C-alpha positions in Angstrom: 124.3 156.1 -127.2 121.9 155.7 -124.3 120.8 152.3 -125.6 124.4 151.2 -125.8 125.0 152.2 -122.2 121.9 150.3 -121.1 123.1 147.2 -123.0 126.6 147.5 -121.4 125.1 147.9 -118.0 122.8 144.9 -118.4 125.8 142.8 -119.6 127.9 143.8 -116.6 125.1 142.9 -114.2 124.7 139.5 -115.9 128.4 139.0 -115.7 128.5 139.9 -112.0 125.6 137.6 -111.3 127.2 134.7 -113.1 130.5 135.3 -111.2 128.6 135.3 -107.9 126.9 132.0 -108.9 130.2 130.5 -109.8 131.8 131.5 -106.5 129.0 130.0 -104.5 128.4 126.9 -106.6 129.5 123.5 -105.5 131.9 121.6 -107.6 130.3 118.2 -108.5 130.7 115.2 -110.7 127.6 114.0 -112.5 127.5 110.3 -113.3 125.2 109.5 -116.2 123.2 106.3 -116.8 125.1 105.9 -120.1 128.3 105.5 -118.2 129.7 108.9 -119.0 130.6 111.6 -116.4 130.5 115.4 -116.4 132.4 117.6 -114.0 131.7 121.3 -113.2 130.0 123.8 -111.0 126.4 123.1 -110.0 124.6 126.3 -110.6 121.0 125.2 -109.8 119.0 122.1 -109.0 115.5 122.0 -110.5 112.8 119.3 -110.2 113.5 117.9 -113.6 117.0 118.9 -114.4 120.4 120.1 -113.1 122.2 123.3 -114.4 125.9 122.5 -114.7 128.7 124.9 -115.7 131.4 122.9 -117.4 133.7 125.8 -118.0 133.0 126.7 -121.6 129.2 126.2 -121.6 126.3 125.6 -119.4 124.5 122.3 -119.7 120.9 121.4 -118.7 121.0 117.8 -117.7 117.7 115.9 -117.4 117.4 114.1 -114.1 116.1 111.0 -115.9 119.5 110.6 -117.4 121.4 111.0 -114.1 122.6 108.0 -112.1 124.1 109.9 -109.2 125.8 113.2 -108.3 129.1 113.2 -106.3 131.3 115.9 -104.9 134.0 116.9 -107.3 137.7 117.1 -106.6 137.5 120.6 -105.2 134.9 119.6 -102.7 136.7 116.4 -101.8 140.1 118.0 -101.1 139.3 118.5 -97.4 136.7 115.9 -96.6 137.2 112.8 -98.6 137.2 109.4 -97.1 140.8 108.2 -97.3 142.4 104.9 -96.1 144.5 104.8 -93.0 147.6 104.1 -95.2 146.9 107.2 -97.2 146.3 109.2 -94.0 149.6 108.0 -92.6 151.5 109.0 -95.7 150.1 112.5 -95.8 150.1 113.3 -92.1 152.3 115.9 -90.5 154.2 116.2 -87.3 152.7 113.9 -84.7 150.8 111.7 -87.0 147.5 112.8 -85.6 146.6 115.7 -87.9 146.7 116.7 -91.5 147.7 120.0 -93.2 146.6 120.9 -96.7 149.4 120.1 -99.2 148.1 122.5 -101.8 146.4 125.9 -102.0 142.7 125.5 -101.5 140.0 127.7 -102.9 137.8 129.8 -100.6 134.3 128.6 -100.3 131.1 130.0 -98.9 130.3 129.6 -95.2 127.1 127.8 -96.3 129.0 125.1 -98.2 131.7 124.7 -95.6 129.3 124.5 -92.7 127.6 121.5 -94.4 131.0 119.8 -95.1 132.7 120.5 -91.8 129.7 120.2 -89.4 129.9 116.4 -88.9 133.5 116.8 -87.6 132.4 119.2 -84.9 131.2 117.5 -81.6 129.5 118.4 -78.4 131.4 117.6 -75.2 129.2 116.9 -72.2 130.2 116.4 -68.5 128.2 116.3 -65.3 129.2 120.0 -64.7 128.6 121.5 -68.1 129.2 121.2 -71.8 131.5 122.5 -74.5 132.5 121.8 -78.1 135.3 120.0 -79.8 136.4 118.8 -83.2 137.8 115.5 -84.7 141.3 115.6 -86.2 141.8 111.9 -87.0 139.5 109.4 -88.7 140.0 107.0 -85.7 138.3 109.4 -83.3 141.0 111.6 -81.8 139.5 115.0 -81.0 140.5 118.4 -79.5 138.7 120.4 -76.9 139.6 122.9 -74.1 141.2 121.7 -70.8 138.7 123.7 -68.8 135.8 121.9 -70.4 136.8 118.5 -69.0 138.8 119.7 -66.0 138.5 117.2 -63.0 135.9 115.2 -65.0 135.9 111.4 -65.4 132.5 111.0 -67.0 132.8 112.5 -70.5 130.2 112.0 -73.2 130.9 113.0 -76.8 127.9 113.6 -79.2 128.7 113.3 -82.8 126.6 113.8 -85.9 126.8 111.1 -88.5 125.3 111.3 -91.9 122.9 108.5 -92.9 120.8 108.5 -96.0 121.2 112.2 -96.5 120.3 113.1 -92.9 122.3 113.8 -89.8 121.9 111.3 -87.0 123.0 112.1 -83.4 125.2 109.5 -81.7 126.6 109.6 -78.2 129.9 108.0 -77.1 130.1 107.5 -73.3 133.4 105.8 -73.5 136.0 108.5 -74.0 139.7 108.2 -73.2 141.7 111.2 -72.1 145.0 111.1 -74.0 146.9 114.3 -73.1 146.2 117.5 -71.2 147.9 121.0 -71.3 146.4 123.1 -68.5 148.6 126.1 -69.3 147.5 126.2 -73.0 143.9 125.1 -72.1 144.1 122.1 -74.5 142.9 118.5 -74.2 143.3 115.5 -76.5 140.6 112.9 -76.2 139.8 109.7 -78.1 136.5 108.1 -78.8 136.6 104.5 -77.7 134.6 102.2 -80.0 134.6 98.7 -81.3 137.5 98.1 -83.8 135.8 98.2 -87.2 137.4 99.2 -90.4 134.2 100.8 -91.5 134.0 103.1 -88.5 135.8 106.2 -89.6 135.0 109.6 -88.3 134.8 112.8 -90.3 137.8 115.1 -89.5 139.2 118.5 -90.2 142.5 119.8 -91.5 144.8 122.3 -89.7 145.9 125.5 -91.3 149.5 126.8 -91.5 150.0 129.7 -89.2 151.7 131.7 -92.0 148.5 131.7 -94.0 146.5 133.5 -91.3 146.1 137.2 -92.0 144.6 140.0 -90.0 141.2 141.0 -91.5 140.6 137.6 -93.2 137.1 136.1 -92.8 136.7 133.4 -90.1 133.8 131.4 -88.7 133.1 129.1 -85.8 130.9 126.0 -85.4 130.0 125.0 -81.8 127.3 124.6 -79.2 126.8 127.9 -77.4 124.4 127.4 -74.5 123.8 123.9 -75.7 122.5 125.0 -79.1 124.6 122.5 -81.1 125.9 123.1 -84.7 125.6 126.9 -84.3 127.6 128.8 -86.9 128.9 132.4 -86.3 131.0 134.5 -88.6 133.5 137.3 -88.3 137.1 138.2 -89.1 140.5 137.7 -87.5 141.0 141.0 -85.6 144.6 140.3 -84.5 147.0 137.4 -84.4 149.0 138.5 -81.3 146.7 139.4 -78.4 148.5 138.7 -75.2 146.9 137.5 -71.9 148.9 136.3 -68.9 151.9 135.5 -71.0 150.0 133.6 -73.8 149.2 134.7 -77.3 145.7 134.4 -78.8 143.9 135.0 -82.0 141.3 137.8 -81.5 138.2 137.5 -83.6 135.0 139.3 -84.1 133.2 135.9 -84.4 130.7 135.5 -81.7 132.0 133.2 -78.9 129.6 132.2 -76.2 129.6 129.7 -73.3 129.4 126.2 -74.9 131.6 127.3 -77.8 134.7 126.5 -75.8 136.9 123.9 -77.4 135.3 124.3 -80.8 137.2 125.1 -84.1 137.7 128.5 -85.7 137.9 128.1 -89.4 139.1 130.1 -92.4 137.2 130.2 -95.6 139.2 127.3 -97.0 137.7 125.0 -94.3 141.0 124.7 -92.3 141.2 125.1 -88.5 143.1 128.3 -87.6 142.4 128.2 -83.8 140.6 126.6 -80.9 138.0 128.9 -79.4 138.3 129.3 -75.6 137.0 132.6 -74.2 135.5 136.0 -74.7 135.4 139.2 -72.8 132.4 139.5 -70.5 129.7 142.1 -71.2 131.0 142.7 -74.7 130.4 141.3 -78.1 132.7 140.8 -81.0 135.7 140.2 -78.7 136.3 136.5 -78.9 139.6 134.6 -78.6 141.1 131.4 -79.9 144.3 129.4 -79.2 146.4 129.7 -82.4 146.8 126.6 -84.5 150.6 126.6 -84.1 150.2 126.2 -80.3 147.8 123.3 -81.0 150.3 121.6 -83.2 153.0 122.0 -80.6 150.7 120.3 -78.1 150.0 117.4 -80.5 153.6 117.0 -81.6 154.8 116.8 -78.0 151.8 115.0 -76.6 154.0 112.4 -74.8 155.1 115.2 -72.4 151.5 116.0 -71.7 150.3 112.4 -71.5 147.4 111.9 -69.0 148.1 109.6 -66.1 144.9 108.1 -64.7 146.6 107.3 -61.4 147.7 111.0 -61.1 145.2 113.2 -62.8 147.3 116.3 -62.0 150.2 115.0 -64.2 152.3 115.8 -66.1 152.9 119.3 -64.8 152.2 121.0 -61.5 152.7 124.7 -61.6 153.9 126.1 -58.2 153.8 129.7 -57.2 157.0 131.7 -57.8 159.2 132.4 -54.8 158.4 135.7 -53.0 160.6 137.9 -50.9 159.2 138.0 -47.4 159.7 140.9 -44.9 161.2 139.3 -41.8 161.1 141.6 -38.7 164.1 141.1 -36.5 163.3 140.7 -32.8 164.6 143.4 -30.6 167.3 142.4 -28.0 
């Protein structure tokens, strides 16, 4: 009886371990030199072979028989290179962003950070720095209004993957497209030579209805200039009100330099734009909800930036006040 319990316990532990491996494994497609292809979860990479789970069995594939390894469909859902025509057909709202058309699987922060990192940028101005993220393959990106407020010299640092390594590239020519001071949002565009091969990595936006209190969340940004920093937490509440505006509250660490960066869910979708934290406290960060970002993008003509009048399109005047007028005595 005792031996049976031990065997059952060992079996359960092995099952839990394999389940953990499957949850954290990357979905890949292995192209063989013979012309065949295998698709499954990559469990381990060894010096002389790959360990691939194909659903009903686990295969040991010699590296000498492998031509190349590519991301499988699950890994490509969010981050594949698609043509402009395909992008135009699947875009939503303003034509500047994408939403996921199907339910995506949760992934580990380790895997998502690697996939999403190249779409997160650092925004530099003479007075400071912040973060941002690219939403369109032609170089449209989002950051906070306060990051670029009153600035005309804006440098965007992106991280491009070349030969398996990330290479930093700086774009000094950046066009301000639209500004929303009240919502603290800015839409910029990287100006570069027209080249069909120049396509930037980008992120998808989540649907507000999918955001739940308590769900995991993580941010990628440049706190204090430390670029590509990843912090993790949860969504603490969806309806935190400050000065008439609603924010997502998160326990994810938000520090100076994170402003304008993305707050992601575990599916790799943007759920908010990080913009502030409470001073002298930790675990109290805030982000502009994704539905407010979509409203800004869908109505960007109303917020269009006018280079001849940087204060456009809106000027907020103080509300009228009742003044006590003392009558003069006769």
